[in-house]
C-alpha positions in Angstrom: 0.0 0.0 0.0 1.0 3.6 -0.6 -0.1 5.6 2.4 -0.2 9.4 2.9 0.5 9.5 6.7 -0.3 13.2 7.2 -3.3 15.1 5.8 -6.1 17.3 7.1 -9.8 18.0 6.5 -11.8 20.9 7.9 -14.9 23.0 7.5 -14.1 26.7 7.5 -17.3 27.5 9.3 -16.1 25.5 12.3 -12.9 27.6 12.6 -14.1 31.1 13.3 -11.2 33.2 14.5 -8.8 30.3 14.1 -6.1 29.5 11.5 -6.2 29.6 8.5 -7.3 33.2 8.0 -8.7 34.6 4.7 -5.3 36.0 3.8 -4.3 32.4 3.1 -6.7 32.2 0.1 -5.4 28.8 -1.1 -6.6 27.0 2.0 -9.3 29.3 3.4 -12.2 27.1 2.4 -13.7 23.7 3.2 -11.5 20.6 2.5 -13.3 17.3 2.7 -12.7 13.8 1.4 -14.1 14.4 -2.1 -11.5 17.1 -2.5 -8.6 14.8 -1.8 -9.7 11.5 -3.2 -9.0 12.4 -6.9 -5.5 13.7 -6.1 -4.8 10.6 -4.0 -6.0 8.2 -6.7 -4.0 10.0 -9.4 -0.9 9.7 -7.2 -1.5 6.0 -6.5 -2.2 6.6 -2.8 -4.3 3.8 -1.3 -5.1 5.3 2.1 -4.3 8.1 4.5 -3.9 9.1 8.1 -6.1 12.1 9.0 -4.5 14.5 11.5 -6.1 17.0 13.8 -5.9 20.8 13.3 -7.9 22.1 16.3 -7.6 21.6 20.0 -11.1 20.3 20.6 -12.5 16.8 21.0 -15.3 18.0 18.7 -12.8 18.2 15.9 -11.6 14.7 16.8 -15.1 13.4 16.6 -15.6 15.1 13.3 -12.6 13.3 11.9 -13.7 9.9 13.3 -17.1 10.4 11.7 -15.4 11.0 8.4 -13.3 7.9 8.8 -16.4 5.9 9.5 -17.8 6.9 6.1 -14.6 6.9 4.0 -12.6 3.7 3.9 -9.5 5.3 2.5 -9.1 7.1 5.9 -7.2 4.3 7.6 -6.4 6.1 10.9 -7.1 9.3 12.8 -4.7 11.3 15.0 -6.8 13.4 17.3 -6.6 15.7 20.2 -7.3 15.5 23.9 -6.1 17.5 26.9 -3.3 15.2 28.1 -3.0 17.1 31.4 -6.7 17.0 32.2 -7.9 15.5 35.5 -10.1 13.1 33.6 -7.5 12.2 30.9 -7.8 8.5 31.5 -11.6 8.5 30.9 -11.2 10.8 27.8 -8.6 8.6 26.2 -10.5 5.4 27.0 -13.6 6.8 25.3 -11.8 8.0 22.2 -9.6 4.8 21.9 -12.8 2.7 21.7 -13.0 3.9 18.1 -11.1 1.4 15.9 -9.5 4.1 13.7 -8.3 6.4 16.6 -4.5 5.8 16.4 -3.0 8.6 18.5 -3.0 12.2 19.7 -1.2 15.4 18.8 -1.0 18.3 21.2 -0.2 21.4 19.1 3.1 22.2 20.8 4.2 24.8 18.3 1.4 27.1 19.4 1.9 26.7 23.2 3.5 29.6 25.1 5.6 27.3 27.2 8.3 25.7 25.1 8.8 23.1 27.8 5.1 22.0 28.1 6.1 18.6 26.9 8.8 18.1 29.5 6.4 17.9 32.4 5.6 14.9 34.8 2.0 16.1 34.7 1.8 14.2 31.4 2.7 10.9 32.9 -0.8 9.6 33.6 -2.0 10.6 30.1 1.0 9.0 28.4 0.7 5.8 30.5 -3.0 5.6 29.4 -1.9 6.1 25.7 0.6 3.3 26.0 -2.1 1.1 27.6 -4.3 1.7 24.6 -1.5 1.2 22.0 -1.7 4.8 20.9 1.1 6.9 19.3 2.2 10.5 19.8 2.5 13.0 16.9 4.9 15.8 17.9 4.0 19.1 16.1 7.1 21.0 17.1 9.6 23.7 16.0 13.3 23.3 16.5 13.2 25.1 19.8 11.0 22.3 21.2 13.4 19.5 20.3 15.5 19.5 23.5 12.3 19.2 25.8 10.9 16.6 23.4 14.1 14.6 23.7 13.7 14.6 27.5 10.1 13.5 27.1 11.0 10.7 24.6 13.7 9.4 27.0 11.2 9.3 29.9 8.6 7.5 27.9 10.6 4.9 25.9 7.6 2.7 25.4 5.6 5.4 23.6 6.0 5.5 19.8 6.6 9.1 18.8 6.8 10.7 15.3 8.1 14.2 14.7 5.8 16.0 12.2 7.3 17.9 9.3 10.9 17.2 10.3 10.3 19.7 13.2 9.9 22.5 10.6 13.6 23.3 10.0 14.4 26.9 9.0 14.9 26.1 5.4 13.9 29.6 4.2 16.6 31.1 6.4 19.2 28.6 5.3 20.0 27.6 8.9 20.9 23.9 9.5 23.4 23.2 12.3 21.3 23.7 15.4 18.3 21.8 13.9 20.7 19.0 12.9 22.3 18.6 16.3 18.9 18.4 18.1 17.4 16.0 15.5 20.5 13.8 15.8 19.9 13.4 19.5 16.3 12.4 18.9 17.1 10.0 16.1 19.3 8.1 18.6 16.2 7.1 20.5 14.6 4.0 18.9 11.0 5.0 19.8 11.3 8.2 17.8 10.3 8.4 14.1 10.1 11.4 11.7 7.7 12.4 8.9 8.9 13.5 5.5 6.2 16.1 5.3 5.7 19.9 5.4 9.2 20.8 4.3 8.1 22.5 1.1 6.0 25.0 3.1 9.1 25.7 5.3 11.1 26.5 2.2 9.1 29.7 1.6 10.3 31.5 -1.5 13.3 29.2 -1.9 13.3 26.8 -4.8 11.9 23.3 -4.2 15.4 21.9 -4.4 16.3 23.7 -1.2 14.3 21.0 0.6 16.6 18.2 -0.5 19.5 18.5 2.0 17.0 18.6 4.9 15.0 15.6 3.6 18.2 13.7 3.0 19.4 14.5 6.5 16.1 13.2 7.9 16.5 10.0 6.0 20.2 9.6 7.0 19.4 10.2 10.7 16.3 8.1 11.1 17.0 5.5 8.5 14.6 3.7 6.1 12.5 2.1 8.9 11.6 5.3 10.8 10.9 7.8 8.1 7.2 8.2 7.1 5.9 10.1 4.1 3.0 12.5 4.3 1.6 15.3 2.1 0.4 17.8 4.7 -2.4 18.5 2.3 -4.2 20.9 2.0 -1.5 23.1 3.8 0.7 21.9 1.0 -1.3 24.1 -1.4 0.5 27.1 0.1 3.8 25.8 -1.5 3.1 23.2 -4.1 0.9 20.4 -5.5 0.1 16.9 -4.2 1.6 14.9 -7.0 4.6 17.1 -7.4 5.5 16.7 -3.7 5.1 13.0 -3.9 7.4 12.8 -6.9 10.0 15.0 -5.3 10.1 12.7 -2.3 10.2 9.6 -4.4 13.3 11.1 -6.1 15.0 11.8 -2.7 14.4 8.4 -1.1 16.4 5.6 -2.6 14.1 3.3 -4.7 14.8 0.2 -2.6 13.2 1.9 0.4 10.1 3.3 -1.3 7.8 0.5 0.0 8.8 1.3 3.6 8.9 5.1 3.6 5.7 5.5 1.4 3.6 2.9 3.1 5.1 0.1 5.2 6.4 2.3 8.0 3.1 4.2 8.3 1.2 0.9 8.4 3.3 -0.5 11.2 3.7 2.7 13.2 -0.1 3.5 13.2 -1.2 -0.1 13.2 -3.3 0.5 10.1 -5.6 -2.1 8.6 -6.0 -2.9 5.0 -8.9 -1.2 3.1 
């Protein structure tokens, strides 16, 4: 199977006052399964992982309802307050849905860069592990040191770094991001998504992504790199098929089956359509 392990759906009416604003015309509208399906079929993508974009359980339920009605959505990464007093009950309820695969706190938007490095998460993380759920880390480079502490403390929790931690490609900076990613790559429970990099390149040419993508592949290896489109956010920088082709060119052909499907299937415990 070829799997897109990172895509989004939303209804703009549900997002009043939230990102994306009308200035982002390419993505300021509804995006629903019928919008993605033709693109995925043209690209030979058999299934997807649908990832949250709002910090509400209503959004998670919206995604699970879509997954119930669209077989190509193989899994959902939702949201819940992992520090809530009733976190065990909330996780248990959501995990009863067969397509709920994990959670993603939106760390990049939190005021406290060290939110993730907090023992207050321990109960929630233990409950995630109990239910065989995974953790998507939406982070920026400044969050990588706290994330590393978190990953060391919870070595039984499968973790995937979204969008390569959004390296500063447009600024041409590399060394600090590289050093922090190298520390995380040394931990066997940490994976990384080959996604979102084109958006981080800004006005740079698409080729500027390649050194960062190759570094991700070199650090995490063929068994811990997972491809995703980040569609429709991808529309700010490129097109679905073109991004897939660019990544197919970067990843050695002998590892295509792993990076573009097998790793996602194993990490998220996805079932065949």
